[in-house]
Structure formats: structure tokens, C-alpha cells
C-alpha positions as a printed Julia matrix, in Angstrom:
543×3 Matrix{Float64}:
 52.43  -14.01   40.47
 49.98  -11.36   39.95
 50.18   -7.68   41.28
 47.34   -8.19   43.7
 49.61  -10.61   45.56
 52.35   -8.11   45.39
 50.52   -4.89   46.23
 51.79   -2.77   49.0
 51.6     1.25   49.92
 55.0     2.08   48.41
 54.86    3.26   44.73
 57.11    0.33   43.88
 56.25   -3.71   44.44
 58.75   -5.63   45.69
 61.9    -6.58   43.9
 61.04  -10.01   42.32
 58.35  -12.76   42.67
 60.17  -14.71   45.26
 59.35  -12.17   48.17
 56.15  -13.8    48.22
 52.58  -12.43   49.39
 53.83  -12.4    53.31
 56.31   -9.62   52.28
 53.82   -8.02   50.39
 51.2    -7.9    53.5
 54.0    -6.94   55.43
 54.74   -4.1    53.57
 51.06   -3.12   53.64
 50.82   -3.23   57.09
 54.21   -1.51   57.78
 52.83    1.33   55.26
 49.33    1.15   56.82
 51.36    2.02   60.65
 53.52    4.64   58.91
 50.34    6.33   57.84
 48.28    5.9    61.46
 51.27    7.31   63.02
 51.81   10.25   60.78
 47.83   11.31   61.46
 48.18   10.29   65.04
 51.31   11.94   66.1
 50.05   15.27   67.37
 46.59   14.71   68.31
 47.25   15.69   71.99
 49.54   18.52   71.38
 47.39   21.47   71.07
 44.31   22.09   73.29
 40.55   21.76   72.68
 39.63   24.47   70.04
 36.38   26.7    70.55
 33.47   26.73   69.92
 33.48   23.45   67.68
 36.03   21.03   69.65
 34.79   22.15   72.95
 31.23   21.81   71.91
 31.51   18.29   70.7
 33.81   16.83   73.26
 31.94   18.2    75.95
 28.95   16.68   74.81
 30.48   13.6    74.71
 31.69   14.09   78.43
 28.28   14.69   79.63
 27.03   11.45   77.83
 30.09    9.7    79.67
 29.41   11.67   82.85
 25.46   11.16   82.93
 25.41    7.44   81.42
 22.39    8.3    78.93
 23.8     6.78   76.04
 20.55    7.64   73.81
 20.2    11.49   74.43
 23.13   13.94   73.65
 23.22   16.89   75.76
 24.81   20.39   75.93
 24.85   21.41   79.53
 22.21   18.98   80.57
 19.58   20.17   77.67
 19.02   17.57   74.76
 21.41   18.59   71.7
 19.47   17.51   68.86
 21.42   19.4    65.91
 23.66   16.03   65.22
 23.11   12.52   65.59
 25.0    10.48   68.46
 28.08    8.67   66.47
 30.5    10.65   67.16
 29.39   11.23   70.69
 29.47    7.26   71.33
 32.68    6.94   70.05
 34.49    9.79   71.91
 32.05    8.83   74.97
 34.15    5.43   74.46
 37.26    6.68   74.08
 37.06    8.93   77.05
 36.23    6.01   79.11
 39.08    3.59   77.75
 42.22    6.33   77.65
 40.89    8.98   79.91
 39.64   12.71   79.32
 41.64   14.82   77.37
 42.42   16.46   73.98
 43.77   13.15   72.52
 40.85   10.84   73.56
 38.41   13.46   72.4
 40.34   13.43   68.47
 40.63    9.91   68.55
 37.16    9.32   66.48
 38.07   11.5    63.76
 41.62    9.44   63.44
 40.25    6.04   63.3
 37.52    7.45   60.99
 40.2     8.71   58.56
 42.16    5.46   59.13
 39.43    3.52   57.94
 38.72    5.67   54.74
 41.91    5.65   53.77
 42.14    1.87   53.92
 39.09    1.33   52.2
 40.1     3.89   49.38
 43.41    1.83   48.95
 41.88   -1.78   49.01
 39.16   -0.86   46.08
 41.05    1.73   44.15
 44.2    -0.88   43.94
 41.66   -3.87   42.67
 39.89   -0.75   40.1
 42.81    1.26   39.11
 45.79   -0.53   40.06
 48.49   -0.48   42.76
 50.52    2.48   42.1
 47.82    4.79   41.57
 46.42    3.27   44.86
 49.48    3.88   46.98
 50.42    7.42   45.21
 46.64    8.24   46.27
 47.39    7.04   50.0
 50.67    9.06   49.98
 48.43   12.24   48.71
 45.62   11.8    50.71
 47.67   11.41   54.08
 49.57   14.77   53.35
 47.03   16.8    52.1
 46.72   19.87   55.24
 43.18   19.62   55.03
 42.72   16.13   55.49
 45.6    15.72   58.1
 43.99   18.86   60.34
 40.57   17.26   59.82
 41.56   13.85   61.2
 42.62   15.48   64.35
 39.88   17.61   64.57
 37.16   16.71   67.23
 34.01   17.49   65.32
 31.66   15.45   63.17
 33.22   16.67   59.52
 35.75   14.2    58.99
 33.61   10.83   60.47
 30.52   11.85   57.97
 33.14   12.31   55.38
 34.76    8.91   55.84
 31.49    6.94   55.64
 30.31    8.81   52.97
 33.57    7.99   51.17
 33.63    4.22   52.05
 29.95    4.09   50.88
 30.72    5.64   47.37
 33.4     3.23   46.89
 32.23    0.08   47.77
 28.71    0.91   45.99
 31.04    1.75   42.68
 32.86   -1.62   43.41
 29.47   -3.2    43.68
 28.67   -1.91   40.35
 31.51   -2.62   38.29
 30.87   -6.46   39.97
 27.6    -6.34   38.66
 28.44   -5.72   35.32
 31.07   -8.1    34.93
 28.96  -10.72   36.48
 31.1   -10.93   39.33
 30.28  -11.31   43.17
 29.16   -8.26   44.38
 26.76   -8.97   47.41
 29.32   -8.02   50.24
 30.63   -5.09   48.58
 26.84   -3.54   48.29
 26.14   -4.56   52.15
 29.41   -2.7    53.03
 28.17    0.17   51.03
 24.7     0.21   52.71
 26.15   -0.05   56.3
 28.62    2.45   55.66
 25.64    4.9    54.66
 23.82    4.06   57.63
 26.85    4.88   59.65
 27.32    8.25   57.63
 23.84    9.05   58.88
 24.41    8.22   62.21
 27.21   10.38   62.3
 25.73   13.77   60.51
 22.16   13.15   59.26
 20.46   12.32   55.93
 23.69   13.59   54.11
 25.37    9.9    54.62
 22.71    8.52   52.46
 21.96   11.47   50.03
 25.6    12.07   49.0
 26.61    8.82   48.03
 22.96    8.17   46.57
 23.68   11.52   44.16
 27.56   10.41   43.45
 26.45    7.05   42.53
 23.4     7.94   40.36
 25.08   10.75   38.6
 28.05    8.11   38.0
 25.94    5.35   36.47
 23.97    7.58   34.29
 27.2     8.92   33.05
 28.13    5.43   32.16
 24.67    4.55   30.82
 24.07    1.86   33.39
 20.5     2.14   34.32
 19.78   -0.97   35.15
 22.76   -1.25   37.39
 21.06    1.66   39.45
 17.91   -0.6    40.35
 20.2    -3.39   41.08
 21.94   -1.49   43.63
 18.41   -0.66   45.73
 19.06   -4.39   47.13
 16.27   -5.37   49.79
 18.94   -6.81   52.01
 20.65   -3.86   51.94
 18.16   -1.4    52.51
 16.94   -3.81   55.72
 20.75   -3.38   56.92
 20.62    0.37   56.51
 17.49    0.78   58.3
 18.59   -1.72   60.86
 21.68    0.17   61.68
 20.48    4.0    61.18
 16.49    3.87   62.26
 16.78    2.76   65.74
 18.43    5.37   67.38
 16.07    8.08   65.38
 12.75    6.22   66.59
 13.67    5.78   70.36
 14.63    9.4    70.11
 11.49   10.62   68.71
  9.64    8.34   71.02
 10.8     9.83   74.16
 11.18   13.76   73.16
  8.08   14.07   70.52
  8.87   16.41   67.6
 12.63   15.59   67.76
 12.09   14.37   64.0
 10.69   17.43   62.43
 13.51   19.55   64.54
 16.22   17.32   63.58
 14.8    16.87   59.8
 13.35   19.74   58.57
 14.95   22.71   60.73
 18.72   21.16   60.65
 18.62   19.81   56.98
 15.99   21.65   54.96
 16.39   24.98   56.42
 19.99   25.04   57.28
 20.02   24.35   53.25
 18.22   26.59   51.69
 17.71   29.82   54.41
 19.62   32.29   55.39
 20.96   33.63   58.83
 23.54   30.21   60.07
 27.09   30.72   60.1
 29.8    30.43   57.68
 28.35   32.63   54.95
 30.32   32.9    52.05
 29.75   33.4    48.15
 28.66   30.51   45.66
 32.64   30.18   44.78
 33.73   29.61   48.03
 34.64   25.81   47.47
 36.14   26.2    44.06
 38.84   28.05   45.7
 39.34   26.88   49.49
 39.47   23.24   48.23
 42.69   23.57   45.83
 44.27   25.91   48.55
 43.82   23.57   51.25
 45.14   20.55   49.38
 48.15   22.25   48.05
 50.87   21.29   47.08
 49.38   18.43   45.49
 46.19   19.97   44.16
 49.13   21.54   41.63
 49.56   17.98   39.95
 45.82   18.39   38.54
 47.53   20.52   35.38
 49.5    17.15   34.67
 46.25   14.56   34.69
 45.71   14.82   30.73
 49.4    14.08   30.22
 49.42   11.27   32.56
 46.34    9.73   30.74
 47.69   10.02   27.41
 51.41    8.91   27.56
 50.43    5.65   29.29
 53.49    6.02   31.65
 52.04    3.93   34.54
 50.32    1.35   32.26
 52.93   -1.5    32.57
 52.83   -1.62   36.07
 48.27   -1.14   36.18
 47.03   -4.76   36.74
 43.49   -3.05   36.66
 41.58   -3.62   33.54
 41.57   -0.68   31.3
 37.4    -0.47   31.13
 37.72   -0.36   35.02
 40.43    2.27   35.59
 38.37    4.64   33.18
 35.34    3.86   34.84
 36.97    4.61   38.1
 38.36    7.83   36.68
 35.12    8.97   35.58
 33.55    8.07   39.06
 36.18   10.73   40.64
 35.47   13.07   38.26
 31.78   12.96   39.09
 32.16   12.67   42.97
 34.5    15.9    42.86
 31.64   17.63   41.19
 28.93   16.82   42.78
 29.94   17.34   45.98
 31.67   20.83   45.22
 28.25   21.67   43.64
 26.08   20.47   46.19
 27.71   22.04   48.83
 27.95   25.77   46.94
 24.42   25.82   46.71
 23.4    26.77   50.38
 24.98   30.35   51.78
 26.22   28.51   54.7
 29.79   27.22   53.54
 31.69   25.56   56.82
 35.41   24.1    55.64
 34.95   21.08   56.98
 31.62   20.31   54.55
 34.35   20.08   51.49
 36.2    17.11   53.13
 34.09   14.37   51.03
 35.66   15.9    48.28
 39.37   15.29   49.21
 39.07   11.63   48.18
 38.31   11.75   44.42
 40.58   14.95   44.51
 43.39   12.68   45.85
 43.0     9.9    43.29
 42.98   12.26   40.66
 46.45   13.91   41.5
 47.67   10.09   42.25
 47.5     9.46   38.78
 49.84   11.74   37.19
 51.99   10.93   40.58
 52.18    7.39   39.94
 52.67    8.32   36.45
 55.95   10.56   37.16
 56.94    8.12   39.69
 57.22    5.1    37.53
 58.72    7.57   34.51
 62.1     7.73   33.76
 62.83   10.97   34.39
 64.13   11.74   37.79
 63.32   15.3    37.6
 60.02   14.28   37.95
 60.74   11.77   40.59
 62.05   15.25   42.33
 58.87   16.92   42.22
 56.94   14.14   43.6
 59.76   14.46   46.62
 59.36   18.11   46.73
 55.64   18.16   47.0
 55.85   15.73   49.75
 58.33   17.88   51.69
 56.33   20.91   51.38
 52.8    19.37   52.37
 54.58   17.46   55.64
 56.09   21.08   56.25
 52.62   22.57   56.14
 51.05   20.02   58.5
 53.85   20.29   60.85
 54.06   23.93   61.13
 50.09   23.92   61.45
 50.74   21.59   64.46
 53.26   24.14   65.76
 50.83   27.3    65.49
 48.14   25.31   67.54
 50.46   24.16   70.13
 52.32   27.64   70.92
 50.02   30.25   69.45
 46.13   29.21   70.25
 45.09   31.21   73.02
 41.21   31.21   72.95
 40.69   27.81   75.27
 39.43   28.12   78.62
 41.94   24.73   79.95
 43.68   26.36   82.52
 40.74   28.61   83.96
 39.04   25.2    84.09
 41.74   23.47   86.01
 41.87   26.57   88.41
 38.39   26.13   89.12
 38.75   22.27   89.59
 41.67   22.81   92.2
 40.06   25.87   94.44
 36.46   24.58   94.39
 34.83   22.64   96.87
 32.96   19.42   95.64
 29.53   21.05   96.46
 30.11   24.7    95.59
 27.84   26.06   93.07
 28.88   27.2    89.44
 27.33   29.7    87.01
 28.51   30.95   83.71
 27.64   34.81   82.83
 27.14   35.28   79.44
 28.56   32.76   77.88
 28.77   29.0    77.86
 32.17   28.23   78.11
 32.35   24.41   76.59
 35.44   23.27   77.36
 35.22   24.04   81.11
 32.78   21.68   82.48
 35.18   18.77   80.73
 38.48   20.14   81.92
 36.86   20.95   85.7
 35.17   17.74   85.59
 32.08   18.89   87.03
 29.33   16.54   87.8
 26.35   18.0    86.97
 25.29   21.07   84.39
 25.95   24.81   85.02
 23.54   27.66   84.87
 23.74   30.44   82.35
 22.93   33.6    82.96
 21.71   36.06   80.08
 18.79   37.67   78.85
 17.3    34.85   77.83
 14.11   36.73   76.52
 16.0    38.67   74.06
 14.07   38.15   70.56
 17.4    38.77   68.69
 18.5    35.02   70.29
 16.45   33.48   67.24
 17.95   35.18   64.5
 21.7    34.49   65.43
 23.64   30.88   64.93
 25.38   30.68   68.27
 25.16   29.01   71.29
 22.51   31.11   73.01
 20.57   29.74   69.92
 21.76   26.21   70.82
 20.61   26.41   74.52
 17.28   28.49   73.85
 16.22   25.76   71.58
 17.06   22.79   73.42
 14.88   23.89   76.62
 11.84   23.26   74.12
 12.25   19.78   74.87
 12.84   19.79   78.59
 11.28   23.18   79.96
 11.93   22.26   83.22
 15.62   21.7    83.47
 15.96   24.57   80.73
 14.06   26.93   83.4
 16.74   26.02   85.84
 19.46   26.29   83.77
 18.86   29.13   81.49
 18.66   31.82   84.38
 18.46   35.59   84.73
 21.09   37.58   86.78
 18.75   37.34   90.14
 18.33   33.62   89.84
 22.08   32.94   88.85
 23.41   35.03   91.69
 21.18   33.93   94.34
 22.78   30.32   94.05
 25.42   31.97   96.41
 22.52   31.72   99.38
 23.16   29.39  102.03
 26.72   28.2   103.15
 29.01   27.43  100.29
 30.81   30.42   97.96
 29.4    30.8    94.31
 31.8    30.54   91.48
 31.77   32.34   88.49
 33.02   31.99   85.21
 32.51   35.14   83.04
 34.61   36.97   80.29
 36.57   39.51   81.21
 34.54   42.1    78.89
 31.67   41.0    80.99
 33.09   41.19   84.3
 32.21   44.57   85.75
 28.73   42.49   86.67
 30.36   40.2    89.01
 32.96   42.68   90.28
 29.81   45.29   91.6
 28.44   42.31   93.66
 29.78   42.25   97.64
 32.3    40.13   98.74
 33.23   39.17   95.02
 37.04   38.29   94.46
 38.79   37.5    91.29
 40.94   34.17   91.64
 42.47   33.6    88.12
 42.42   34.78   84.52
 42.87   33.26   81.35
 42.75   33.77   77.72
 40.36   36.56   78.09
 37.95   34.53   80.97
 37.88   35.21   84.69
 36.89   33.05   87.48
 35.56   34.84   90.59
 34.38   33.6    94.15
 31.38   35.03   95.61
 31.4    34.43   99.07
 28.21   32.78  100.8
 25.29   35.04  101.79
 22.27   34.61  104.09
 19.21   35.24  101.78
 15.42   34.89  102.83
 13.94   32.38  101.71
 12.04   33.77   98.47
 15.55   34.59   97.18
 16.86   31.24   96.21
 17.19   31.04   92.71
 14.64   28.02   90.34
 16.44   25.4    91.63
 19.24   24.52   94.05
 21.19   22.46   92.1
 25.29   22.06   92.68
 27.08   21.35   89.75
């Protein structure tokens, strides 16, 4: 029986040919379920972090609340920083499982599982089952991937589809060279690239393209590059990726320039965005956040030279060598590419974890299949340390993270009447609308004429830029103190959410009472007042 029939997620195949393909499939299923359970067990144990998780989960909540599945909104204003795939998946999750932290994190979890499964399937074919199984073990317990798989933002989804596009395209390229059937793998590659574009934009197609072209150039397979540009694949890519961009541009002229130029070209080449870091940042952060597994890279050459896993490797030697070259190329392209811009959020480096896991898996598989028990002990120790780091991180987040506004939002939900107006002061509290289940956008009091807004990459800039696409609603929601506090006019009290450091302005108002405080924020109630007709705010909305 061939090795393909006995593939499993363990480093040792079933003991004997009589176990059969059914046993092998069961072992793969059980191993897959273990990986899913490991990545999923803690997704609801800690609150949504701010600003990222609160922002993106809040946008998904607004999509579900409004029923508008075309245009993502933040506080009711078009949010065109990112495409909609994460919001679609998360809104669907909230519809099925309810609104909460676990549902908000389901999309990255599912994408992580898909990427791991795809990587395992193709790597088993190209490099052998021991390396593929070791790669899954390493990848699932890398602290950075474990954290990203339960972090509600767009970094893991786009990294997952980038990884799948690369491995399916590379699989198709090798089949082309062998004269084997390649159409399905190639179409999968183009489909994953399209989903990557819907997850975060052009990077979903640009990065896989750079990796595959660089890899095939290193192998001197120039003709294969042209053959991967399949008309059917390109048509599938356009069919999946293009409609959303076309429809949004038709509804909001100017969207395409804002999205592609400002949030791609300018963010890549210009300064003034968050997370500025020196050029060497990812060269240090990547191995640090992959500890302890990254230490196994020191044994890469030895595992290649001693052939200790060759007795269990069913992959052709040429395929395995080409696959190893792909992984080194992939790792280098991603690290160099994201080291060029000044802005370097940690999540940008996630696509590099997949090739890194493969390169670590080679010496890990060689150690497991070797005769020395000490080397197997090193694997067990590495696994124990990796798991301990992941569990400790979850414990810290569950007990020590105190920046969320969950408790304050619950207090607002309990105390507020259904039609009472709300206003935020000098802050957009990303997670409050979601946890308080607010039915409409919230006016935000700030100095919206401040010229410094355009120079800072924060919530003010996001909302200020968004009002160009909906000036009427922007004028109603981005208000000064006179407009905002005038919402107390009438028969309903005005509820105010404000940071403790800014609450003096609210405390100075007549009939103001603090209702609750939590994690540096406060909830105030302003008693209703009779006002002259001209004292009302820009609109009479009641969130």
C-alpha cells in the first residue's frame, strides 16, 4: 500500500498495511479535529481587544444590524479601508451563534483551519507525510498563529488565502512540469487569490504572484510562469473578486481611488501611519513570535544532509527539493516585502509563518524518525513550551486585560430606555454599540475642524475621511459640543459615554449624574431639558 493511503496527522504511519485506507482517513479526521479544538478552545474566554477587534467586530455588527451587506460602515459611515469578506463571515457568524466575542472570532479560526488543511494536503504530496504532519504540529502551536486564529481582524484571513493561493499554484506548476493534470489546482489558486483580495485588497493577488514568479525564476521555469496565467483562472478570479468593487464604485464614485491609491500605494510608500518600525523589525519579531520552534531552523542543513527521514518519504526527490526552494523563496519575499514600508503592524508578517513552519518541520521530522530518543525529547520539550506560551497568553488576556468597554456597555443597555439618545465624547468607543446592541449610529463630539486630524492614523481620521462618502450623515454624526449635548432637549435623558480624563466637560453640565465607570471610561446621564426650537442638534436621531 502506498504512503498516500496511510497518510495521517501523526509523525508515525499506521503500524502495518492491514490497517487500510479507512483507518488512515480516521486518523486524519481525528488529528484535524484535535487541531480545530486546540485553536478554538479559548476564542470566547477573553473580551474583544481595542481598537482592532472592537472596530472590525463592530463593523460586522453594523452590517448585520442594517441589513446592508454591500457597504461596510463604522458608526453609520462608509468604511472603505478594507474589503468585506471578514465582515460577511463575521456577520453570518453573529446571526447564527449570537453576538459575542466567540462569534466575532470565528472567521479567523475557520480561515486558519482551512489554511492548515490545505498546506497539509499539498505538502504531504510534495514533501512526504512525516514533514507534512510535523508542519501541522509546528504551525498550530506557533504562538503568533495561535493568537491570530482567535483575533477578530483581517490579518489571518488574508494570510490564509495567500498561503492557499501559493501552495495550489505551486502544486499546479509542478504538475505542469510533470505533464500531469493541473487544472483543478490552478483554479483553486486563482479562487484563493480572489478571496484574499476580498479579505484585504491587492495584497491577496500581489503577494502570491511575487512568490510564485520568484520561485519559478529560481528554478528557471520561465514557460511555466506564462502557463499559470490561465484564461479560465483569470476569469474565475474576476468573477469572484470584481463585483463588490464595481458595485461599491457605482454607489460611491471615488471609492476606487480612495481604496486602491490611498490605502494601498500611500500606506506602502508614505509616512504618517501607525506602527512605524525600523527595517529590521520583522527579522527579529518573526523568529521571536515563533519560539520555541524557530530554534529548530538551526538544524535545517543537518536534516537535509543526513537523510534520516528518507525512509519514510514518498515524495519524489525533485519535488521535495523544489518545495523546499518554494518555502525559502516564500519566506524571503514576505519578510522583505513587508520590511519596505515604514508601517509594520505585527499581523502583516503572518503569511511568513506557513513557509517557516515547513522549514522547521524538516528537522523536526528527521529528529522524530531518527534513532536518538534525546532528539524526540527535544520535540516534546518544544511542544510543551509552545503550548505553555499559548495557554499563558490566554490566561493573561482573560484575567489582566482591562481596556475593553464591555461592562460599561452592559450598564448602558440595562439603564437606557429604548428611545433615549446617546453621544460619545472625544472618543469613538468601538465595542459599545455592539455590546449595548444599539440600533443606530452614535453622534461623536469632537473638534472635527482640527487640521491635525489628517496627520494622525486613528479613529478621528477614519470617521473624518468617511464623511466624504456620506456628507449628510457625516454632518449629523460628527458634531461639536453644542450639537451633541443639545440631544438632551425633549423628554428623554441623554446618555454620554466619555473617558474619565475627559469627563470634566460633562460633569459641569446641569443635572449630570455619573451612572457607571469601567476601565477608564464613564457613563453619564443628562436629565432632559426644555430647549428653544433653534437649540436642537443637527438631527434628532435616537440611537
